[in-house]
N, C-alpha and C positions, 0 to 999 in steps of 0.2 A: 504494500500500500504506500501511497505518497504521504510523507511527513515532513515537517519543518522543524529543525533543531535550533536551539539557542546555544551559541558558542561564545564564550567571553574572550575577547582579544584586546589587549592593551586597555583594560578597564571599560571596554565597550561591548555591548551585546550585538553579535552578528548572526544573521539567519542563514542556515544551510539546508538545502533540500536533500532528502535521502529517501530511498526505498527500503522499507523494513517489513517484516512479516506482520500480518494481522494478529493482534494480541489475543490471548486466550484467558478467560476469567478463572481466577482462583476461587476458593470457598469465600462466600460473602461478597463477591464482586459481580459486576455485569460488564459486558462490552457493548458500547453503543456505536451505531453508525452515525457519525457526526454530521449534522446538517448545518450547524452554525456554531461559531465560537466567538470570543471577544478579546480585545486587547486590554492588557492591564499594565499600567505604569510600574506598579510594584514589582512585577516579575521581570520586565525587560530593562528597567532602569535601576531600581533599587536593588532587586535581587541579584542581577547579573553584573551591572556596571559598578555599583557601589561595593557590594560584598563579594563579588566574584562567585565562583562555584563551578561544579562539574557541568559538562555539556549535557543537554537533555532535550527531549521533544518539548517544544513550547506549548503554551496554552494551559489554563487552569480552570476553565468553565466551558460548558457547551450545552447545546440542545440537540436531541436526535432520537433515533428509534433504537430500542433494545435489540441487539443482534444476537447475543448469547448470554446465558446466566450461569453463574458458578454454583457449586454445591451449597445447599442450604438456603438459596434464594427462592422464596415462594411468592413474594408479593408482586413480582413482575414476570412478564414473559415476553418472548420475542415479538416485536411489532409495537409494543407500548411506546408512547411518546413521552419522553422524560427530559428533564434538565437538571443541572446541578453543578457543584464543584467537583473537580477531578484533576488528574495530571495527564499531560500529553494530548491536549485537545487540538493542537495544530496538526491534525492527521485525519485520515478518512475513517479510521476506527480508533476508539480509545477505551481504556478501562476506567470504571467508576466504582467506588465503594457503594454497595447497595443502599446503605443508610444515607447516602448523599443524594440519591435520585428522588426527585419530586415529580409527581404527575403534572404534565404540562397543561395549563388552562386552555380551553378551546379557543378563547378569543385571541390568544397570542399566535403570531407566526414564529417561524424558527428564529428569525433575527431578534425579535423582541424577547423571546425566551432566553436566548444566549446572553442578552444584556443584563439579566437579573442576578445570577448566583453570587458572584464575588462582591459586587457593589452593594446589593441589598442585604446579603448576610453580614457583611462588614458593618453596614449601617445598623442592622438589627442588634448586633453585639455592642455597638457603641451607645445606642439610645435606650435599650431595654435593660432589664435586670440581667446580671447583678451589678452592672457598671453604671451606665448613664442614668438610669432611673428617671427618664424624662416624663413629665406629667403635663396634662392639659393646662394651658395658661402659662407655662414656663417659657423661658427664652432660650433658643438654641442659636449659637454663633458657629458658622462654618467658614474657615479660612481656605481660600482656593476652592470656592464653592462650585465651580464649573466641572470639576472632576467627577468621574462616575460615582464614587462613594459620596461626594458632596451632593450631587443631584438626588441620589437615593436617600440621603439623610434628610434633605429638605422635604421630599415627598413623604417619607415615613413620619417626620415630625408633624406635618399637617394632618396625617391620619390620626395621630395621637391627640391633636388639638393644641399643639404648642405654637409659639410665634417664632419666626425665623429671621436671622440676620446673616448675610453672606458677603464675603469680600472677593473681589476680582479686579484685575488690572484693566479689564475690557468692559466698556460701557455696553457694547453690543451683547456680550455674554450675560451681563446683569439684566438686560431687558428680556432675554430669553428665559432666564431663571425666574423673573417676576411672573412670567406667564404660567409657570408650573407651581407657583405658591410662595416664592421668596417675598417676605414682607418688607424687609429693610435692606436695600442694596448699598454697599459701600465700595466705591471705586478706588482701589489702591493696591499696590504691590509691596507696600512698605509696612513697617511696624508702627503705624500711626493712627490706628483705628479705635483705641480705647475710649477716647472722648465721645466719639459718635455712638459707640455701643452703650455707654452710660446714658447718653441723651435719649436714645431710642427706648431704653428700659426704665426711664424715670429715675435714673441715678442708681439703680439696683445692681446692674451688671447681668451678664449671661449666667443662666443656671447650668448650662452644659455647653462646652466648646469642643468642636471637632477640628483639630489642627491637621490639615492636609498639606501644609506648606513646609513646616520643619522648624529647626532651631532658630532661624532668623526672626521668627515672630513669637517664639515661646514665651519670653518674658512679657511681651505685650498681651498675650492671651491670659497669663496669670493676673495681670492688672485689670483685666476685663471681667473677672469672675465675681459673681454674687457670693454672699456668705453661704457656705456649704456647697459651693459650686464644684462641678466635675469637669475635668479636662482630659480629653482623649488624644493621645499621641498616635497618629495613624501613618503618616508619611513624612518624607523629608525630600521633596522635589528640589528644594533649594540646596541640597547637599550638606546642610549644616546639621551635623549629628550631635553637637554639644550646645548648651545654652546655660546662661545664668538663671538661678532660681531664687526667688525671694522666700526664704524659709520662714521668715517672720509672718508673712501673709498667709502662707500655707498653714502654719501652726495656729495663728490667732483666728483665722476665718474658717478653719476646718475644711480646707480644700481636699479634694480627692483627685489624684493624677494617675492615669492608667494607660497602658498601651494595648493596641489591638493589632494583631498580625496573624496571617495565615501560615507563616513560615514554620513554626514549631508547635502548632496546635495539635493536641492529641486526637486520636480517633474518636474517643468518647466526647470530647469537647466539640468536635465537628458535628457529631450526631445530635448532641443536645441543642446546638444552635439551629440546626436544620429543623428539628422538631418544633422548637419555639417559633421560628419564622413561619413554618407551614401553618401553625395554629393562629398566630397573631397578625401576620402581614399578607401572606399569600391569598387569603380570601378577598382582600381589597384589590389585588392584581387580577384575580379571576373575574371579579364583577365589574372591573373598569374604574374603580375609584382611584387606582394608581395605574398609570400607563408608563411602561419602561421607555426611557428617553434615548432613542438611537440617533446619534448625530450623522454618521455615515456608514455605508455598507460597502465592503470591498469583496471581490471574488478571491478564492483561495490562492490563485496564482499572483494576486496583488498584495500578498502579505507584507513584502518589504515596503510597499507604498503605505499600507495601513500603519506600519511601525513608524515611518517617517511622519505621518500625519499626527500620530500620538505624541511623538517627541517634539513636534512643533507647538504643542498645546493649543491647537486650533479648534478643539472640539468642546462641546458642551454635552456632558453625558458620556455615552459609550460609543466606541468604534467597533463595529461588528464585522466578522469575516464569514462569508457564505462558503461552506466547504463543499457541499454536494446537494 
């Protein structure tokens, strides 16, 4: 089968096409025929370019049809339409842990379904228990809000009934975000948004912050938090892996700071998040209250162009690749 590998060369992620055998499922796994997959900055920039790592078939989410099931898998059978997190989805066939497979809502097409798993499950872990604990009426701030996880966080926050603030250096992106529910847009690429956040929240500050930018805005995020505020560290597209922290503010105001990453999450943690998302958020996607936001769709042969588009930060939401 045709597959696309990520190889790290000189701290940069390079794509290579290779023909490899169709994978076979082990116990507790399924193999899906990949219909669509999506690009993720964390895998191609942070995972490979920043941290390095061994070469691998790219892709960590997909939508497709069940091709084969492994021993012990009884909830699915060949032909079922599913989507979820996985490894190696830049390929015509890929393996998925059965507990990650979610039934695909009928109203979604392949491309919309492929745009959901990583961004929305990441948003779910940031906004719901045990971390974000976002409630109706609270304020969410998302830095770098046009990213896939940023868009998913805004849409999920609106489902909860929270108010949303988002930063972006592009006025055009902020207009598009406003159309999907962003309440307060802040046009900036710098760590200079605390005053506007305080103004929007009546001086209180944000109850939950999703920092998708990185260390260059970390201290500013801390200064934006309301008492008992929560701060999620999710990405560092700015390349800044270190930042100063006001320990006095963390101590006195009882802040909670946590990280969300798919890199070293355990199998049970993955399964738990998927169960919670299926219960709390997926029904809203199935009935149309939340519509996955797909910026652009590329064909499988255009994967390098899709990667370049993602690296240019030209998108709002997800860049999807149609595989077959």
